[in-house]
C-alpha positions as CSV (number, residue, x, y, z in Angstrom):
1,V,0.1,0.1,0.2
2,L,2.7,2.3,0.9
3,M,4.8,1.9,-2.1
4,S,2.2,2.2,-4.5
5,Q,1.0,5.3,-3.0
6,V,4.4,6.9,-3.2
7,G,4.7,5.9,-6.9
8,C,7.2,3.2,-6.7
9,F,7.2,-0.2,-8.3
10,V,4.9,-2.6,-6.7
11,P,6.0,-6.7,-6.8
12,C,2.6,-8.1,-8.2
13,D,1.3,-8.7,-11.6
14,E,-2.1,-7.1,-11.2
15,A,-3.5,-4.5,-8.0
16,E,-6.1,-3.0,-7.0
17,I,-5.2,-0.7,-4.3
18,S,-7.4,1.6,-2.2
19,V,-6.0,5.6,-1.2
20,R,-5.3,5.5,2.8
21,D,-5.4,8.4,4.9
22,C,-2.6,7.1,7.1
23,I,-1.2,3.7,7.9
24,F,-0.6,2.0,11.5
25,A,1.4,-0.7,12.8
26,R,1.5,-2.4,16.1
27,V,4.4,-4.8,15.8
28,G,7.5,-5.6,17.7
29,A,8.2,-5.0,21.4
30,G,9.7,-2.0,23.1
31,D,10.1,-0.3,26.3
32,C,11.1,3.0,28.1
33,Q,13.1,2.1,31.1
34,L,13.6,5.8,32.1
35,R,10.1,6.7,31.8
36,G,9.2,3.6,33.4
37,V,7.4,2.7,30.5
38,S,7.6,-1.7,30.1
39,T,6.7,-3.1,26.7
40,F,3.1,-4.3,27.8
41,M,2.5,-0.6,28.5
42,Q,4.2,0.7,25.6
43,E,2.1,-1.7,23.3
44,M,-1.0,-0.2,25.0
45,L,0.3,3.3,24.2
46,E,0.2,2.8,20.7
47,T,-2.7,0.5,20.5
48,S,-4.6,3.7,22.3
49,S,-3.0,6.0,19.7
50,I,-4.8,3.9,17.2
51,L,-7.7,3.6,18.6
52,K,-8.3,7.2,19.0
53,A,-6.6,8.3,15.1
54,A,-7.1,5.4,13.3
55,T,-10.6,6.3,10.7
56,S,-12.2,3.9,8.3
57,S,-9.7,5.5,5.6
58,S,-7.0,4.3,7.5
59,L,-5.1,0.7,7.2
60,I,-4.5,-1.2,10.3
61,I,-1.3,-3.5,11.6
62,I,-1.6,-5.2,14.8
63,D,0.7,-8.1,15.8
64,E,0.1,-10.3,18.9
65,L,-1.6,-7.9,20.6
66,G,-2.3,-8.7,24.6
67,R,0.7,-11.2,24.7
68,G,2.2,-8.9,27.4
69,T,0.3,-9.6,30.3
70,S,-1.7,-12.5,31.5
71,T,-3.7,-15.0,29.0
72,Y,-7.1,-13.8,30.0
73,D,-6.2,-9.9,30.7
74,G,-4.4,-10.4,27.4
75,F,-7.2,-12.3,25.4
76,G,-9.9,-10.1,26.9
77,L,-8.1,-6.3,25.5
78,A,-7.3,-8.3,22.0
79,W,-11.4,-9.4,21.7
80,A,-12.5,-5.8,23.0
81,I,-9.7,-4.2,20.4
82,S,-10.9,-6.6,17.1
83,E,-14.6,-5.8,17.9
84,H,-14.2,-2.0,18.3
85,I,-11.7,-2.0,14.8
86,I,-14.7,-3.5,13.4
87,Q,-17.5,-1.9,14.5
88,H,-16.5,1.9,15.2
89,I,-13.6,2.0,13.3
90,R,-14.4,0.1,10.2
91,A,-11.1,0.4,8.9
92,P,-9.6,-2.7,6.7
93,C,-6.9,-4.4,9.5
94,L,-4.4,-7.3,9.2
95,F,-4.5,-8.9,12.6
96,A,-2.3,-11.4,13.6
97,T,-2.9,-13.0,16.9
98,H,-2.0,-16.8,18.8
99,F,-5.5,-16.3,20.7
100,H,-7.3,-19.2,19.1
101,E,-10.5,-17.9,19.9
102,L,-10.6,-14.8,18.5
103,T,-10.9,-17.0,15.4
104,S,-14.8,-17.0,16.0
105,L,-15.1,-13.5,15.1
106,T,-15.2,-14.7,11.8
107,G,-18.7,-14.2,9.9
108,E,-21.2,-11.5,8.9
109,C,-18.7,-8.5,10.2
110,G,-16.3,-8.8,7.7
111,V,-13.8,-10.8,9.4
112,K,-12.1,-13.6,7.1
113,N,-9.3,-15.9,8.6
114,I,-6.2,-16.9,7.1
115,H,-3.3,-18.7,7.9
116,V,0.5,-19.9,6.9
117,T,0.7,-23.6,6.6
118,A,3.5,-25.6,8.0
119,H,4.3,-29.3,7.9
120,I,5.3,-31.6,10.5
121,D,7.3,-34.7,9.9
122,Q,5.1,-37.4,11.8
123,T,8.2,-39.7,12.3
124,S,10.7,-37.2,13.1
125,H,8.1,-34.5,15.0
126,R,10.7,-31.6,12.4
127,L,8.8,-28.5,11.2
128,T,9.0,-27.4,8.0
129,M,7.8,-23.8,7.5
130,L,5.6,-23.9,3.9
131,Y,4.8,-20.1,3.9
132,E,1.9,-20.7,1.7
133,V,-1.4,-18.8,2.7
134,K,-4.5,-20.6,3.1
135,E,-7.9,-19.8,4.5
136,G,-9.4,-20.6,7.5
137,S,-8.1,-20.6,11.4
138,C,-5.1,-22.5,12.0
139,D,-5.4,-25.2,14.4
140,Q,-1.8,-26.2,15.9
141,S,0.8,-24.5,17.9
142,F,4.2,-24.9,16.8
143,G,6.1,-23.4,20.2
144,I,7.3,-27.1,21.4
145,H,8.9,-27.5,18.1
146,C,10.9,-24.3,18.1
147,A,12.0,-25.5,22.1
148,E,13.7,-28.5,19.8
149,F,15.6,-26.8,17.2
150,A,17.1,-25.1,20.4
151,K,17.9,-28.4,21.8
152,F,16.0,-28.2,25.1
153,P,16.3,-31.1,27.1
154,S,14.1,-34.2,26.9
155,N,12.2,-34.2,29.7
156,V,11.5,-30.6,29.4
157,L,10.0,-31.1,26.2
158,E,7.7,-34.1,27.3
159,M,6.8,-32.3,30.2
160,A,5.7,-29.1,28.0
161,R,3.6,-31.7,25.4
162,D,2.2,-33.1,28.6
163,K,1.0,-29.9,30.1
164,A,0.1,-28.1,26.9
165,A,-2.4,-31.2,26.0
166,E,-3.7,-30.3,29.4
167,L,-4.3,-26.7,29.0
168,E,-5.5,-26.1,26.0
169,D,-8.2,-28.7,26.4
170,F,-11.1,-26.5,26.5
171,S,-13.5,-29.7,25.8
172,P,-17.0,-29.7,28.0
173,P,-16.6,-32.5,30.3
174,E,-18.8,-35.1,28.5
175,A,-16.2,-35.2,25.7
176,A,-13.4,-35.7,28.2
177,T,-13.3,-39.7,27.0
178,R,-12.4,-38.6,23.4
179,E,-9.3,-39.7,22.5
180,P,-6.4,-36.8,22.7
181,D,-5.8,-34.8,19.8
182,T,-2.5,-33.9,18.7
183,V,-0.3,-32.0,20.9
184,G,-0.6,-28.5,20.2
185,S,-4.3,-28.8,18.8
186,K,-6.2,-26.2,19.9
187,R,-10.1,-26.8,20.6
188,K,-12.7,-23.6,21.1
189,R,-13.5,-22.5,24.7
190,V,-16.9,-23.3,25.5
191,I,-19.0,-20.1,26.1
192,N,-22.0,-20.2,28.7
193,A,-24.5,-18.8,26.4
194,P,-25.2,-16.4,23.4
195,D,-27.1,-13.8,25.6
196,D,-23.7,-13.7,27.9
197,A,-21.3,-13.7,25.4
198,A,-22.8,-10.7,23.4
199,Q,-23.6,-9.1,27.0
200,G,-19.9,-9.7,28.2
201,A,-18.3,-8.0,25.0
202,A,-20.6,-4.5,25.3
203,R,-19.3,-4.5,28.4
204,A,-16.1,-5.1,27.2
205,R,-16.1,-2.6,24.6
206,R,-17.6,-0.1,27.2
207,F,-14.1,-0.9,29.0
208,L,-11.9,-0.4,26.0
209,K,-13.5,2.6,25.1
210,D,-13.3,4.1,28.7
211,F,-9.3,3.0,28.6
212,A,-8.8,4.7,25.2
213,A,-10.3,8.1,26.7
214,L,-7.4,8.0,29.1
215,P,-4.5,10.5,28.9
216,L,-1.7,8.1,29.3
217,P,0.7,10.1,27.2
218,D,0.3,12.6,30.6
219,L,0.2,10.4,33.0
220,T,2.9,9.4,35.3
221,P,3.6,5.4,35.0
222,E,2.0,5.3,38.6
223,A,-1.0,7.4,37.6
224,A,-1.5,5.1,34.4
225,V,-1.5,2.0,36.3
226,Q,-3.7,2.9,39.0
227,R,-6.0,4.6,36.4
228,V,-6.0,1.1,34.6
229,Q,-6.2,-0.8,38.0
230,D,-9.3,1.0,38.9
231,L,-11.2,0.3,35.4
232,R,-10.6,-3.0,36.1
233,A,-11.8,-3.1,39.4
234,Q,-14.9,-1.1,38.2
235,L,-15.6,-3.7,35.7
236,E,-15.4,-6.3,38.2
237,H,-18.0,-4.4,39.9
238,D,-20.4,-5.0,37.4
239,V,-20.0,-8.1,36.5
240,G,-20.2,-9.3,40.3
241,Q,-23.8,-7.0,40.2
242,G,-24.9,-8.4,36.5
243,A,-23.7,-12.0,36.8
244,N,-22.4,-12.1,33.4
245,K,-21.0,-15.2,33.3
246,W,-18.5,-15.0,30.2
247,I,-16.8,-12.1,31.6
248,E,-17.0,-13.6,35.0
249,S,-15.4,-17.0,33.8
250,I,-12.8,-15.2,32.2
251,L,-12.1,-13.1,35.5
252,N,-12.1,-16.5,37.7
253,Q,-9.3,-18.4,35.5
254,H,-7.2,-15.6,35.9
255,K,-7.7,-15.6,39.7
256,Q,-6.9,-18.8,39.5
257,S,-3.8,-18.6,37.4
258,I,-2.5,-16.0,39.8
259,A,-3.0,-18.7,42.6
260,A,-1.5,-21.0,41.5
């Protein structure tokens, strides 16, 4: 898009590329120790800028949003930000994520899932990246295979496979008798009810809107953290009052993961 817009050669046979007023990219990791800004806070500041400044004529590129905090906090943020971009900003967005649950956003909202293929040799377990883009979501993770390439001890790899198989089983209890899937394959978490999910998503959007309205660049790191904690406390209070099972289950599992 950028090369076309500045009049450069575009490496393709044919393309129809719309003019964009801005390109926003939330990619990579960085921090500022002198200002007390952590990697995750830097990610949040950049994302906040996107939510405030992007228009329907912008192009948004986001990579691995929400990975710098706990799984459930990160997933909640990634989901709410995705929905905000879809429903309010309505700009074309390339959103790369390892949160498999986000793939359920596909459908009438205009989201399309694609993935890059890889091949695993069933005998040697060797991973080969094919760099072929296909439609649909990816149903496997390859972190343990990368650990193999890094020559991790075999007992660590075996323990990692066992724990991954345990943690990634989101099936309902009655499905526990089925044969286990390949290590790394993902089964989607069962949401209590469509109404809970819709109401929970609406409350998450409100949380996101309040977060985006925070003047983070003008706050000290301590004040910014306190304001975010206040927003979360209000969210937990609302969930307790309204008994929304969708958000409540995420918060409860987050608390259990901290306690463990």
